[in-house]
N, C-alpha and C positions, 0 to 999 in steps of 0.2 A: 226847763228840761223836757217840756212837752214835745218839742220837736225832735228830741234826741233819738228816741226809740224808733219812730217811723223812718227817720233819715238813715238810721243805722241798718234797718232792715232793707231799705232800698239800696243802700251802698253795698251791702253784702251780696244781694242777688245780682246787682249790676256787675260787680267784680267776678262773681262766680260764673256768669254766663258769657261775658264778653272778654275775659282775660285771655283765652286762647287766640281770639282775633287780634287783641291788642299786642300780644307777643309776636304774632305774624307781622303786623304792621311795623313794629319796632325793629325786628330783625331785617326785614326787607328794606326798611328805611336806612338802616346802617349800611347795608350793601349799596344802596343807591347813592349814598353820600360820596362814595369813592368810585363811581362808575367811570368818570373821565380818566382817573389814574389807571384803572383796570383795562379800559378799552384802548388807551394809548399803548399798552403793552401787548395785549392779545390780538389786536388788529393793526399791528405795526405795518404789515404789508399793505393792507387796504388803505390806511390813512396816509402813508408816507412814501411808498415805493413808486417806481416808474414802470410804465408798461414796456413789454418787450417789442412792441410795435414802434418802428422808427417813423420819423416825419411828424409834421405839425398839421393839425386841422382846426378849423374854427369851432367854437362852442356850439354854434347852430348845426354844423355838420355832425358833431358828436351826438347831439340830441337826435338828429334824424337817423344816425346809425343805431342808436339805442332803440328807437322805434322799429327799425327794420329787424333787429336781432331778437328783441323781446316782443314777439307777436302777441296781441291780446292785451298788452299793457299800454297804459297812457302815462304821459309825463305829468307828475303831480307838482313837483317843485325842483328848483335848482339851488343848491346851497353853494354860494361863492365863498370859499374859505380863505383865511389869511395863511401865510406861510407858517409852518411847513406842511400844512394839511392839504390833501388832495380835495378838489371839488367833488361834490356829491350830488347825484341826480336821483331823486326819489320817483319810482314808478309804481303803478298799481293797476289791478284789473277789476273786472266787475264782481268777482268772487270775494273781494276784500283782501286779496293777497298783495303784499307790498315788498319791494326790493330796493336796495340801495346800489347804485352803480357809481364806482369811483373813477375819476378822470385825473390823469397826471397833468403836469404843466403844459404838455402839448395836446391836451384834450383827447388823449388816447385812453381806452378802457384798461384799467388796472385789475379790477376784481368786482365781484358783486356779492351782496349778502341778502339773505332772507330777513327782512326787517323784524319779523315776529320773534326771531330767536337770537337777536343780539343781546348782549349782557344788559344794557340799559333798559331795553324794552321788556325783557323778561321780568326784571325786578320791578319796573314801573307797573306792568300789568298785574303782577302778583300783589303789589302794594295797594293798587287802586281797585282791583276787581278779582283778586285771588286766582288769576290766570283762567278764570271761568268766563267772566264777562256777563253781560246781560244786566238789565235794569235791577232785578232783584238783588244780585250780588253787590252792585254799586250802592244801592240803598242800604244794604246790610253793613257795608263798610262805613258809610256815612253815619248810620245809626250807632255803630260802635264808637265813632268819634264824638257824637253827641253825648252818649252815656259816659264817655271818658271825661268830658267837661263837667257833667254832674258829679262824677266820682271825685274830681279835684275839689270842687266847691263844697260838697258834703263832707269830704274827708278833712278839709281844713276846719270846718265847723265842729265835727266830731272830736277832732284832736284837742281843740281848746276846751270844749265842754267836758270831756272826760279826763283832761289833763294827762293824756296818754304819753306825751313827750317827756314827762317827769319820770325819773327812775323809780320803779315800783319798790315798795317796802318789802313785799313778799317775793321770795326768790322762785317765782313761777315761770316756767319756760315760755308759755304762750304769751304772758304779759311782757316778758323781755322782747320777744319777737314783735309784739304789737307796738312797743315803744320804738323799735328800729323802723318798723313800717311807717309809723307816724312821722318820725324825724325825716325819713326819706321823702315822704309826701310833701312835707313843708318846704324842703329844699328845692324840689323840682316843680312845685305848684305853678309858679309864674312861667318858667321856661317851657314846660310841656303845654301849658295853656296857650302860649304864643305859637308854638309849633302846630298845634291842632287848628287854631284859628287861621293860620296862614295856609293851611292845606284845604280849607273849605271852598275856595274858588273853583276847585276841580270836582267838587262833590256833585252827585247826580241831581239832587233836589235843591239844596241851598245855593249851589253854584248858579243855577238858573235864576233863582230868586234874587241873588245879589246882582247879577247882570241886568235883570229886568229893572231893579231899583235904580241902578246906575243910568239906565236909558231914560227912565221917567223923571229923574231928578238931576238935571245937568250940572248943578253946582257941586254935587257929590260925585257925579259920574264922568260925563264926557263934555265938560264945559269948554268953550272957546275952541271947538274943533275947526280946523282949517278946511277939511274935506270929510265927506262921509267915509268911514272905514269900510273895508270889504266884507261881504258876507261869505265867510270861508270857514271850513273845519280844519284848517291848517294849524297844527300844534306849534309851528314855528313863528306864528304871528304873535305879537304882544297880547297879553290877556285883555287889555283895554280896547283893542281894535279888532276883535274877532267876530262880532255878531251884528254887523251893520250892513246896510245896502251899499253896493259897489257903485262908484261914479261911472258914468257911461262915456265911452269913446265916441267921437264924432266920425262916423263912417263916411268915406267918400262915396256918394251915390253912384258914381260911374265905375267904381271898383267891384270886381266879382269876388265872391267869398264862398267859403265852404259852409254848409248848413248842417245841423243835426249832430255835430260832434260834441263830446262832453267838454272839450277844451279847444281853443282856437290856436293851432300851431301852423305856421306857414301860410296864414291867410294872405291873399293878394294885398300888397301894400303894407304888410305888417313890418314893424321895426325888427331888426335882428337883436339877438341877445347882447352881442358886443356893443350895439348902439345903446341899449338900455343900461348896460353896465357903465358905459362912458357918461351917459346923462346922469346916472346916479352919483357917480364920483364928482361930477360938476356941482351936484347939490350937497357935497360934503358928506355923502354916505359912504363911509369907508368899510373895507372888509373887516369881519365877515358879515354877510347878509344873505337873505334868501330872495329868490325871484319866483313868483307864481304867474303862470301864463293867464291870459284872459279866459274867462269861462265860456265866452261865445264871441260872436262878431261885434257885439257892442261892449264887451268887457274891456278891462284895462290890465296892463302889467302892474303887479303889486310887488314892491320892493320893501323889505322890512328887516330891521335889526331888533332882536328881542333879548330880554334878560332871562327868559325861561323857555328855551327851545327844546331842552332834553336831548340835544345833539352835542357830542364832544367837539369842542373847538368853535362852536357857533354862538355861545352865550356872550352877551356884552353887559356892561354896567347898566343899571336901571336908567340913569339919566342920559344914556346914549341911545335909548330906544327911539325908533322912528319908523313910520310907515309912509311910503310915497307911492303915488298912483300916476302912471304915465299912459297917455293915449297910445294905443297899440299901432296906430297908423302914422301919426305925426311925431310921436315921441314927446309931445308937450307934457310938462308937469301939470297934472290936473289938481293936485292937492298934496299936502304933506302934513302928517300929524306927528309931532314930537312929544317927548315926555312932558314938557311944560304945558302942552295943550290938554293933558289929562285932568280930570276932576280928582277929588280927594280919594275916591275908591280906586281909580286906575293907578294913581301914584302909590297908594298903600300896597296894593298887590304887586306892583312892579318891583317893590322892595321885599314884600312879604314872601312871595313864591321863591325867589333865590335864597332868602333866609331859611325857608323851610327845606329847600334842597341842599343847602350847605355850601353855596358858592357866592354869597353876597360880599363877604370880605375875606376871601381867600382861605388858606388852610386853617386859620383860627376858627372860622365858621364851622368847618367840618369837625374840628376837635370838640368844640362846644356842643354841637348837635350829637356827636358820638357819646360824650359823657352824659348828656341828658337822657339819651335812649338807654344806655347801660344802667343808669341810676333808676330809670323808670321800670326797667325789667327787674332790677333788684327789689324795688318796692312791691311789684306784683308777686315775686317769689316769697318775700317775707310775709306778705298778706296771706298767701296760700299756706305757708308753714304755720302761721298763727292759727288758721282755721283747723288744720290737721291736729295740732297739739291741743287746741281747745276741745276738739271733738273727742280726743282721748281722755281729757280731764273732766269733761262735763257730759251729762247724759244726752243733751241735745246739742247739735252742732250748728244749727241755724238760729238766726235771731228770732225770738218769739214774735208771733203776730200781734199787731196793734189792736187793742180793744178800745172801743169808743170812737168818737169823731176825731178827725185830724185837726190839729191847730190851724186857725185861720192864717197865721203867718206862713206856715209851711205850704198851705194851699196856694197862697199868693205867689210864693217863690216858685212852685212847680208850674203854675199857670204862666208866669213870665218866661221861664225857660221853655215851656211848651210852645209859646207864641214865637219866640226867637228861633227855636229849633223845632219846626213842625213834625219831623219824624220822631223826635223825642216825645213830643206831646202825644202823638198817635200811639206810641208804644206805652205811654203811661196809662192810657185808656185800657189797653190790653192787660197791663199789670193790675189795674183796679178790678177788672172783671175776674181775673184769676184769684185775686185776694178775696173777693166777695164769695166766689165758689168755695174756696177753702174754709172761710168763716162759716158759711151755711152748713157745710158738712160737719164741722166741729160742733156747731150749736145743736145739731140733731143727735150727735153721739153722746 
């Protein structure tokens, strides 16, 4: 029982301070589960309607028209959608503003959207960065996830040690609520643990560490790669192929080209989009997929299918993921990375992220995630009501401070978690300093 009291104190303070953030993450997560259903309804015109403009034009002509109409914006990517969805061209400017331009089957402009304020992007930004953004907020969200993992592990331990799941002999209100809180915690411990773990690839600190580990350990990360994946910040690329160096096109030395542009569109001798689409289909890359223009005159066309695009109508099954690179002048396939070429980490997160977002195995995935989130919220509510009722029944509402040294087993447990989750480890140091200050003040009084 030496571990019980210090774990109980840490569990209490963790719950007290991060519960508001966990509630926000749970509620926005519930909304994001159904973003495709909502967007199909509220953006029916953008997604499915035809333009009033008659006549047909090529996709390349449509891209040039968009560049002429939206001055100051550059083409970021073209999403080639499967029926009945309209194709989508993503454009952005130097200020970080982004818009979606929708094209009908004749490549005529149907409508445009401010990307920042679409239903999916608002929920995703709130879920990941509270709509504020910045490194501090991203780290704060990740820290809440880390402490949530600690709460799950410590809660299971405390439940069995205190036998809280057993019906109390005394008819005390807060003991009854504590029992419900403990039962809920045991029911959702594994599901919520999986949901948190599958969300960590997008985290500010651990996400980078995971990717770095995958790069440095090919058997676990990117083993048997056919070609080097592109270096791109494109969210529509598969997770496993986002942070690598791009293969280079072989430029005809006699061809003239444009220099200094952020992307190379219409470079002399460059393949048309229709040609790249045709070559992609010959490589058995079926719709939907995204095309990213070459970054410069030595870059390549990048064509990808991903299971975690965050775009309605663009996600595919994990095993359908592929990223292909085409020489921008000859159209030659320079390399292709399929799901089977990923290492263990790439494969895990190709399944894990769709599982986290609720579309890995259809509507049932959404329902399961919804039930987990609702149950998790209920657990937080019962934990809070337990504290309120305990505060009314007992003179002190917080868990008493630990006197004496911490048990070595608990120290080892916290050190392991701190190493696996560095932000959690750093926050533990802050907690230790605060506890020491409180202990010093009490010892003097």
